[in-house]
N, C-alpha and C positions, 0 to 999 in steps of 0.2 A: 606451334612456335619452333623455329629452327634452333639448332644447337648453339649457334653464335648469338641468336637473340636471347636465349636463356642465359648465356654466359655474360653478355653485356648488361643484363638486368640484375645480376647478382649484387648483393650488398658488398661483397669483397671486392669486386671489380670497381664499383663506384667509389668505395673508400680508397682504392689504389689510385684512381684518377684524381681524387681530391688531394691525396698526399703527393702525387706526382706534380700537380699544379703548384702546390705550396713549396715543394722542394725545388722545382725549376725556377719559381719566383725568387726563392732564397738564393739559389746559385747565380741567377742573373743579377740580383741586387749586389751580391758579393763581388762579382766581376766588375760591375759598374762602379762600385766603390773603389775597387783596386785601380781601374782605369782613371777615375777622377783623381785619386791620390797621385798616380803616376804623372798625369798631366800637370797637376799643381807642383809636384817636385821638380819636374823639368823646367817649368816656368820660373820657379824660385831660383834654380841654379843659373838660368840665363840672366835674370835680373841682377843677381849678385855679381856675376862675372862682368856684365856690361857696366854696372855702376862702378866697379873697381877700375875698369879700363878707362871710363870717362874721366874719373878723377886723376888717373895717371896721365892721360893725354892733355887734360886741362893744365896740369902742372908743367908739362913740356912746353905748351904754348906760352905759358906765363914766363918761363925762363929763356926760351929760345926763339919765341916769336913765330910769325907765320911760316917762315922758311923751315924752321925745325918741325913745326906741326905737319907741313906738307910732306916733308921727308919721312917722318915717322909713319904717317898714314899710308904713303905709297909702299913702304917696306912691308907693313903689316897686311896690306891688301894683296900683296903677291903671295902670301903664305897660303898653302892649301887648307881648306876647312870651311866651316859654315859661318865664319865671322864676316860681318858686313861693315863697311866704312864709307863715309861720304862727308866731305867738307865743301860748303858753298859760300859764295860771297853774299853780302847783304842784298844783292840784286837777285840772288837765286842761281847764279852760274856755278857749275861744278868746278872745284879746284883740284880735288884729289879723292881717290876712293875706288871701289870696285863695283859700284852700282851704276847701271846705265839708265834706269828709269824707275820711277816710283808712282804710286797712286797719287792723284792730285791732292794737294793740301797737307801732305804729311810733314813737309819741312816747314810749314808755316806755323806750326804749334809745338810748343815744348811738351816734353813728357813722353809717356809710353803709348804705343799703339801697335796693332797688328796690321800689316799691309802686304799687298802684292808688290813684287819688285822684279826687276830684270837685271841680271848681272852683265857686266861688260863682255865676258867670255862665254855667254850662253847662246849666242846667235839669235837673239830676239825672243826667247821663250819667257812667257810672263805667268807661268803657272806656279812660280815660287811664292812662298809665303814666309814672312819673317816677323819676329817680335823686335821692335826697334825703339830706341830712345833718342829724342832730339833735344839738344841743349844749345843755348846761345853763348858764344864766346865774346870776349871784349872786342870792340871794333865792329860788331854787327855780323861777324862770321858765325855760321851755324854748323854744328857738328852732329852727325848721325852715327851711332854705333848700334849694331843689332846682331841677331843670330838667326840663321835659317831654321825653320821649324820642321824640316823633313825628318829629323830624328824623332821628334815628338810624334809626328804623324805616323811614322813606321811603327813605333812602339804601340801607339793606339790601335793601329791596324792589326798587330799581332794579338793584342788583348781582345779586340773585337772578334777576330777569327777564332781564337780559343773559346770565347764565350759562345759563339754560334755552334761550334762543334760540341762543346760541353753540354749545352742545352739539348742539342739533337741526340747526343748519346744518352743523356738522362731520360729523354722522352722515349727513345727506343727501348732502353733497358727497363724503364718503368712500365711501359705497355706490355713488354714480354713477361716481366714479373707479375703484373696484374693478371694477365691471361693464365699464367701458370697457377697462381694462387686461387683465382676464381674457379678454374677447372678442378683443382684439387678439392676445394670446398664444395663445389657443385656435385662432384662425385659422391662425397660423403653425405650431402643433403639428399641426393637422389636415393642412396642406399637407405637412409632413415625413412624417406618418404615411402619407399617400397615396403619396408617393414610395417610402417603404420597402416598402410592400406591392407596388408594381410591381417593385421590385428582388427581393423574395422570390419573386415569380412568375417570375423569370428574366430580367427586363430590366435587365442590368447597366449600361446606358447612362444610367439615371435618376440625377439629381443633386438634392440638396436645394436649395430656393430660398434665395438669399442677398439680404438687403435692403441698404439704403444706410446704415443707422444705425450699423453696426459694433458692435452690442451683443453681449451674451454669446450670444444665439441665433445671430447671424450668425457669430461666431467658432466656435461649435459646428458650424454647418452647413459652414463652410469646412474645418474639420478632418475632418469626416465625409466631405465630398466628396473630400478628398485621400486618405482611407482607401479610399473606393469606387474612385477611379481606380487606386490600387495594387492593389486586389482584382481589378478588371477586367483590369489588365495581367497579373497573375499567372494569372488564369483563361484569358486569351487565350494567354499563353505556354504554359500547361499543354496547351491544346488543340493549339497548334502543335507542341509537343514530341511529343504523342501521334501526330499526323499524320505528323510527320517521322520518328519512330521506325518507324511502320508502313511508310513508303515507303523511307527511306534505309537501314534495317537489313534490309529484306527482301532486297535485292540481295546483300549479303555472305552472309547466311544461306543463300540459294538457291545461291550460288556454292559455299559450303562443303559443302552437301549434294551438289551435282552432282559435285564433285571426289571426295568419298568414294564416291559411287555409281560414278563412272568407274573409280576405283582398284579397287573390288571386281569390276568387269566386265572390265577390260582388263589390269590389272597381273598380270604373270606371274613376277616375280622379287622378291627381297627388296629390291633397290635401288629398284625402282619403287614398292613399298609404302612404303619409307622416305621417298622424295621426296614421295609423296602425303600422308603423315603430317606432314612438315615444312611443306608448304603449308597443310595444315589447321591446324597449330599457329600459323603466321604469321597466318592469317586470324582465328583465335580471339583472338590477342593484340590485333589491331586492334579487334575487337569489345569486348574487355575495356577497352581504352583509351577507347573511345567511352563505354562505360557509366561508367567512372571520371570522365570529364570531365563527364558529365551529373550524376552525384552531387555532384561538387565545385561545379558551378553551382547546383544545388538547395541545397546547404549554404550557399553564399554569399548567395543570394537570400532564404533563410529567416532569416538573421541568427544562425544557430547559432555561426558562427565568431567572433562578438564575444567569446565567453568566453575565447578564446585570444589576445587582443591583448596585445602586449608592446612595450616600447621597444627599438629597434634602429637600426642605421645603414644607411640606404638605399644608401650607397656600397659596403658589404660585399656587399649583394645583387647590385649591378651587377657588381662584380669577380668574384663567384662564378659568375654566369651567363656572363661573358666567358671565364673559365677552362674552364668546362664545354663550351661550344659552339665554342670556337676551332678544335679539330681538325675538327669537322663543317663549319665554314665554309671551312676550307682545302681539304677534300676537294671542295667545290663550287666552288672557284676564287675564293673571296671572302676578304676580309680583315676580321676582326672587331676593332674597337677600342673602348676604353672611356674615357670622360671623366667622372670622379666626384670629388666632394669630400665630406668628412664631413657627412652630412645626417641629423639626428635625425628619426625617424619613429615613430609609435605605430600599430600595426596587427597584423594576422595575418601573421607572417613567411612561413609556408608558402604561403599563398594569393598574397601579393604576389610571391613568388619564382616560383610557377607561372605567374602572369599575365605577368611579364616574360619568362619562358622561352618562353611561347607566342608573344609578339611577336617574339622573336629567331628562333624556328623559322619563322614566317611570312616574316620578312625573308630567311632563307637559302633558303627554297623559292621565293619569288616575287620576290626582289630582284635577280635577274640583269639587268644592264643590256642594253639593245638593242645589237646590233653597230654599230660605227662605220664608216661608208662614207667612203673616201678619194677625192678627186677624181682623175680619169684624164685622160690626154692631155697636150698641150703646155702647157695652162694650169695644170698642177699646180704648186703652190707648193713650192719646195725646203724641206725640213725639215718639211713638213706631216705626214709619217708619224710622225716623232718626237713631234710635238705631240699627234697623235691617240693614240699609244700611252700618253703620260703621262695624257691625259684619261681613257682607258679604265681605267687603273690606279686613278685616283681614284674612278671610278664603281663599282669593285668593293668599296668600303669600306662596311661596316655599322657604324654608330656607336651605342654604348650610352651614355646620359647619365643622371646622377643629380645633381640640383641643387635649390636652394631658390629659389622665385619668390614673393616676398611671403609670404602665409600658406599657400602650397601647396608640396608636394614634387612635383617632376616627374621621372618615370622614363620616358625616351623611347628609342625605337629608330628609327633613320633609315637607309633604304636608297636605292639609286639605280635601282630597277627601274621597271616601267611604272606603279606606283601604283594607286590605286583612284579611279575617276571620282567627282566630288562627288555626283552623283545616286545612286550605289550605296553610299555610305558608311553610310547608315542601315540598309540591308538587309544589309550585310556583317557587322554585329555580331549578327545574329539566329542562332538555333541552326540548324545544318546548312546555313547559307547557303554556297553555292558559286557564285562568279561564273564567267562564261563562260571567262575566261582561266585559271582554276584547276581546271577540271573534269578535266583530264588528269593533275593532280598527286594523289598519295595524300593522304588526310586525311579528316576527318569534318566539317569546317566548324564546329568548336566552339571554336577557339582564341580568336578575337576575342570570342565570346560570353562565354567564361569571364573574359577580361580585363575586359570591361565590367561583369560581375556583381561582380567583386572590387572594382573602383573604386566602384561604387554602394554596396557593403557598407560601405566606409570613408567614405562621404559625398562622394565625388569623381565623376569621370567619365573615360571613354576618349575621347580626341580623335584623330581621323584628319585630318591636314592634308597639304597638298602640299609636298614637299621640293624641288621644281623642280630636277632631276627626282627622281622617287621618292616614297616615302611616309614620313611621320613619324607613328608611333603613340605617343601619350603617355598615361601613367597620371598624372592630376592628382589628388593625394590631399591633403586638408587636413592641415597639420601640427598636432601636438598643441598645445593652448593653453598659452602660456607658454614655448614653445621658440623663439619668433621672435628671431633675433639675426643679426648680420652674417655672411655666408657668404663665405669667401675665393674669389678668382677661380679657376675651374676650370683645371686643367693636364692636357693630353693625356698619356696613358701611351704 
């Protein structure tokens, strides 16, 4: 297709043609209305003037008779201008006036009419047209008074000529503007098309160009770029998940196979076979938990869980997690506390509970405080051991909080462990991410990834901050619109 063919088939050019037609039609209608009103105004002026003059001449005829009438008509007929006069006898013979000939039948009927006429001083030209009124005087004489319509014709010609030029200028400018707009839009569409072709070819880093005007095409490009960024992130995450599954699940599967093979080769009693089966079941449960976590992350990232969002109290979630994990924390030598107030929240209760549970599990696993060293020798301060013991007891506390902060609901877990270095926090929320300090601990590296996916599903985010010492992991989730209200001060349980 040629460049002009593409240009003329654009929606912008077609819309320009439609608007051009409508505007030209409007302009022509406006000029036609103006011409019609001008025609009517001139006609009204002529009829008003002629009616007044007929009344005046009829009065002269009544007072001064035929002689006075003829004298008056002759004098007025000699004046320059467009006025027309004619007086005829009952037999139709001209007595006075400046008209040499009329269309047949004009003098035979009273009233108004438009007619061709010939003036006495025109040399036989019959292309004149006039608006005349014929009236009958006493005695059978007939009087015609009229006005030449050349002025009206000239004015109408001026309006018609202006209308033709106006419509022509509108068409030329409209077509020029349509071509300009269509070419501009076509260039932007072609640029977008080129980018989309590169994206379809596999280059997910391509982005649509965004101008500075902020028009609808720019807004469309911005939304599409946001969608492309999301698609790229999902595709990158999918690739990473595939790679991570291939690497991180290969080890437990290999270990599972080796244990089964070893049991078949070396086990000689029922107890040894039972122990091998128990280890196999334990390893299988770990794999199932990993796959369940992956499925839950995929469910959260795909948005399927939005169908199950309800209103609930975030404080109930915090208290329930505290009750569930308090025995586990005590077994690890830690104290689990909760600080929560009634906090309305709209979301997926199951996923938010699982995300908060993952944060608590991480805090129990990795939140053990570093041992406190006491000073030795003669310089030791009396009572320092007691102070150290009190400080270490405080460091063993894991705090669960649920509160309202502006237009967000914050669910946080704070420990006093080694924390996560700021440079590693972005990496820590990725799937199967295991930092050096946690590689000796059991787990799949999906806890923070799931929490981050759940927060994103609800339009929030997962924040990892320094608790000085320790780590504070916070689920920041927007509160439902209309639930903003004063929240009472939190009280520790």
